[in-house]
C-alpha positions, 0 to 999 in steps of 0.5 A: 521677110524670108531669110535667103541662103547666104552665098558662101565661098566653098574654099573658105568653109571649115567642117565642124559639129553643131553644139546642141543636141546629141544628133551630132550634126555636121556643119560648115562654117564660113564667111559670105561675100560681106565677111559675115560668119555663116553656118550651113549643114555639112552634106557629107556628115553621116549624122545629118547629110546637110540637114540642120534644125532651126537652132543649128540654122541660127548658129551664126547669130549666137556668136556675138561677144556682147555678154561674154566673160573676157577676163578672169574675175575674183570676187567681182574684180578683173584679175590676171590669169596667173592670179586666178589660177594660183588662187584656184589651185591654192584654195583647192589644195588647202581644202584637200589638205585640211579635209581630204579629197572628198571635200572638193568636187567638179560639176561639169557638162555635156557642153565640154569637148571630150578632151576637156572632159578627159583632163577634168576626169584625170585630175579629179580621179587620178591626182586629187584622188576623189570621184566627186566629178559629175556632169549635167548628163546625170540629169538626162542620160544616167538611167540609160547608162545604168540600164546598159551596164546592168544588161550588157555589162557596159554602157553600149549603144548597140545600133546606128542611125541607119537602123532608124531608116531600115526599121519597119517599125520605130517606137518612140517612147519618152521622146518628142523627137520632132522638137528635141532631135529634129534632124533625126525626126526628118530622117524618119519622115524621109524614110516614111516617104520612101517606104509608106508601109513603115510604121511609127508608134509614139508613147507619150502622155502628151500629144506632141509634134512627133505624133504627126507621123504616128500610126499609133499614139499611146497617151501613157500615164506618168511612170507607166512605161515599165508596166507597158513593156512588161506587158509586151514581154509577157505577150512576146512569150504568149505569142511564141515570139521568144528567140530561144537560140538567142537566149543562149546568150542571155541570163535571167529570162525566166525571172524577168518573164515571171515579173512581167506576168505578175505586173498589172498592165493597167498601171500603164494608163492605157486600155486593153485595146491600146496595149493589144494593138501595140503588142501585136504591132511590135511582135509582128514586126521583126525589124523594130527599133525602140527609141527612148529619151528623157521621158524614160530616163528622167524618172525615179524608176528610169533604170528599170524602164530602160531595162524593161525595154532592153528585156523585150529586145533581148528576148526576141534577139532583135538587137545589133542587127540592121533595122532592129534594137533599142536606141537611146538618143542623148540630149547634149552634144557630148553626153556620150563623150562624157560617158566614155571618158569617165565624166560620171561619178561612178565610172572610170575613163574609157568605160572602165569600172571604178569598182573593179580593182584591175581597171583601177590599177590599169588606169592608175598605171597608165596615168602614173598617178599618185592615187586613184579613186576607189569608190564612186563619187557623189552624183549630182543631187547628192553632190549639191546636198553635200555642198549645202551640208558643208561636206564639200567646201570647194566646187568647180562648175564648168559650162553648166547652170545648176542654179536653174537646171538642177531639181530643187534649184532654190536649194542648190542656189542656197548651197552655193551661196554658203559654199567656201569656194565656188569656181565657175568656168563659162563663156558668160557671167550672165548665168544664175550660177556665175553670179554666185562664183567667187572666181570666174574663168573665161572659156572659149565657146563653140567656133573658138575651141578645138576637140571632139564630140561623140553623138548618140550612135557612137560617131566621133566628130571634130569641133574646129576653131574658126574664130579667135579666142576673144579677150583672155578666154582659154580652152577648158582643158588648158585651164584645168591643166594649168591648175593641175600644174600649180597643184604639183603635177606639171609633168602629167598635165604638160600637153601643148596641143589639143591633139596630144590630149586626144592621142593620150585618151586614145592610148588609154582606150587601148588599155581598156580594150585589153581589159575586154571593155567595149570602148577602144579607139586605140587605132588613133593613139599615134595620131599626129597634129596634122592627122587630128586636124583632118580627122573625119567622123568615125564610129567607135570602136576603132581598135584591134578587136572591132572597127565600127558597126553594131554590137551584140547580134551574136551575143558577146556581151561585156559581162563576166560570163559574156552573157546579157542579163534580163532583169525582173522589173516591178513597175513603180509609180512616181514618188510624188502623188497628187493630193488635195493640196497639189492636185496636178502632175507637172511634166517638164521639157524643151521647146522647139527653138530654145536650148537648156538655159538659153545662154546661146539660143536667146542671143538669136532674135528669131529663135525667140519668136516662137513660144518666146515666153515661159508658159504652162500648157493646161487642158481647157477643162482644168483651166475652166475649173480654175477660172483661167482664160487664154493668155492669163497668168497662172501661179504654179507652186510645189512644196519646193518652189514657185513660178508664174507662167502664161496660160497656154490652153491645149488638149495635147495634155491630159486633164490633171496634167500640165507641162512647162518648158525648163529654159527660163532663168532669173536673167530672162524671167521674174519667176520661171525657173521651173526646176525650182518646183521639181522635187530632188528625188532620184532613181536609186540605181542611176541617181537621175532626178525625176523631172517629169512627175512633180506635183503642183497647185495652180491658181490665177495670178491676180494681175491688175495690169498687163504690159508689152514693151520693146526697146532698142536701147540698153537692156531694160531693167523691168520692175514688176511682179511678172516680167520676161525679157528676150532679145528681139530683131531690134533690141529687146522685147518684154512681157510685164504684169503687176498687181498694183498699177503705178501712179504715173505710167510715163515715169514708170516707162522712163525708168524702165527704159532709162530714158529720162529726157527722151521725147514721149508720145502718149495715149493715156486712158486712166479710166480704163487703165490703159496707157501707150507710150512711145519714146523717140528721138528726131521722130525715130522710135527708141522704146514703147510700152503698152499697158491694159487691164487685160492681156493685150492683143497687139501685133507684136512682130510689127511693133518690134520691127518698128523700133528704130523706124521713123514716125514713132507715134504711129506705133501706138496704134499697136497694129500695122496699116493696110499697106504693111501687113503683120506677119504674125507670131513666127511659126517657121523660125528658119525662114521667118514665116509668121502665123498670119502669112500662113493663115492667109495662104490657107484661107484663100486656098493658095496652100492647103497642104504642108508641101504647098505652104513650103512652095508658097512661103518657104515654111517647113522647107529648111529643118522641117521641125515646124511641119507638124504645126503647119499641118495643124494650122491647115486643119484649123484654118482651112475653109469648108469650101476650100477643102472640097 
């Protein structure tokens, strides 16, 4: 059934910002006629103009309290706030007194609001006196920061979102924009429709959904980006496209060009013809924007790749002007805010430099701090190594799940298990990391908290509170300030309102502006609580020297001599090379409808329906060589870890390369923590891990049975070597597999579902290894288990929908009757349109284009991120006679 837009009372709407990716979409939150919370896109927000992706559309489905941490806990028992805060302050103070300030650390998150980030940074760097505060943004955007700082003198994104629409050529490199930043992708689709001459190049080892708009797809070799952009720089010079006048604002051109000429283009993995086509298109199109994201950054040479891109824009002067420039798109909602406020271990607040004595003195004087960190702290990977080595004895982890998301995640888990003091602030105790915390502190979540975030084009927007804080949950900045007060700094952390924290931060940015730094929002230093409440989105800077707009069209960089720096780039291969023992290259990333480690998105049943199981995307030729078939299970091993994943055959990956999503945790799957397989090697400049180029071995997981289960009861506790567990529209759904079958499937199912006395309907076939068991009460289905010796073909969507319905035994057929067609696996998550519905519309000739599918079924008419998949299905299912 399609989901119809709820009727909302416009007078009850609150403007806020989506908590997912760095696009920073504006949302309207309100209640429908029944009082249910609903969310829709804000048509007046400059990032999205009303558009939302599937995740944003489902936000109202993620605010339930069923897994919330609602009170502080100390070693597993509930405690009062005073006891918990006293303990945190006491233990951190003891460690500092006995071992020095560098024996403690904060590991924070792009999920924090800027005000939270500001307080954490102030406490650690200005009062504790260490720079051991780093953020999970280190895992996604640190190489971009390093590249910007090396080239521009500061971490500045030069352009604006409208440049994407004003460009004549958009190059997307290391960015599956269609799935990871869907609203920006839809802005590009709309721009192309308005200006068909607009061109797109997608540079990616995989053929992703983003390639749907590509005029040219370049399947680059892993790590080959530096070689490609070096080839472009050399060709820019050869074709006479260097802007000699702009080079008056640039140092290092000759050295960069010499390195580019010496570079071997073949290391890109592309043919001479592909490289020439790309260079000719880029050089021949003045208004070009190069968009890059994790595929560039998550590399042991990520900073150099960023600078290779920046070199090309600096050499041509194509920067800071309408429709042209390099553009880094961030992964998290407030990755930019964290960068601006000094959330990284090697920066001070407001883009000031921790290694600059004048900047340190300015910040210390403004804060009236007893000390100031005078050297960079430990970056994420090194931070957890220091925990493992006992050098860091107390760590406070806030809104992130490093036991899942850090490289070599098993080592991170072991490090925290051995740490003296682990404090975790989060909205839930159900994360792999929270389970290791000695002290758990309940924080407010999205829609309960107040503050600001900064998106990828420097637009600062408000997140606003529309729901009360549940239980004893508190705002993160308040928790941090309360601990700071208990450590002896009452006066310096005495805010009572979020707006006061923001006003102090804005005032500090004026100090930065006076130092010649780019980040300055001091026009808002005197903001009142009422003005803060009404604050509309704005683009920084907003200070005496500059108000909004682009950077660097006329030079004016933030280096000592005011000139940009071009760097000589020598491309490097990934640090791990395939071998006889580990012959496959592993790429990692996101799926369309899930987010990070799924603490929010997995609460939405419809977001779990599209690619709702951890999988390994593998080329059919590799699968054949390994004896792997569709829906088999594959064991994936690296020198660091192991996973068991479902096989997804796809020629979108190259032979010898595989892809796996990074979302699943020990809470949602038996063995799918993908970052446990990733080697903890980092870029030497940025400290960012190489998350897309590990090496792995593959072999078929020798399952003797496979199962599918549904339950409307309490959360099942699967007992199997392989399992996955996610919420469904009626409770829970699970995939299961094992190497040895239980002797009694009915007894196994009763334990699985905790239904020792429920009535059971069974179809058992011991000779063929099959079992189908349905538990019911007064004829209503409570739970069901389906087992076979091979992966089971079932109408899973139909079975999920039957939980709670009458005539429980009928579900054992595994398929609906003729009077109840099965919609099939969900393709359009926004409007719940299934594969079988789409196939029927195509095969009957009812809808043979993507717009026609939208007209007939609604598919692709909301966020649009499923449109590339719809186009592929039309090609796959269109009958020859229908195509004529």
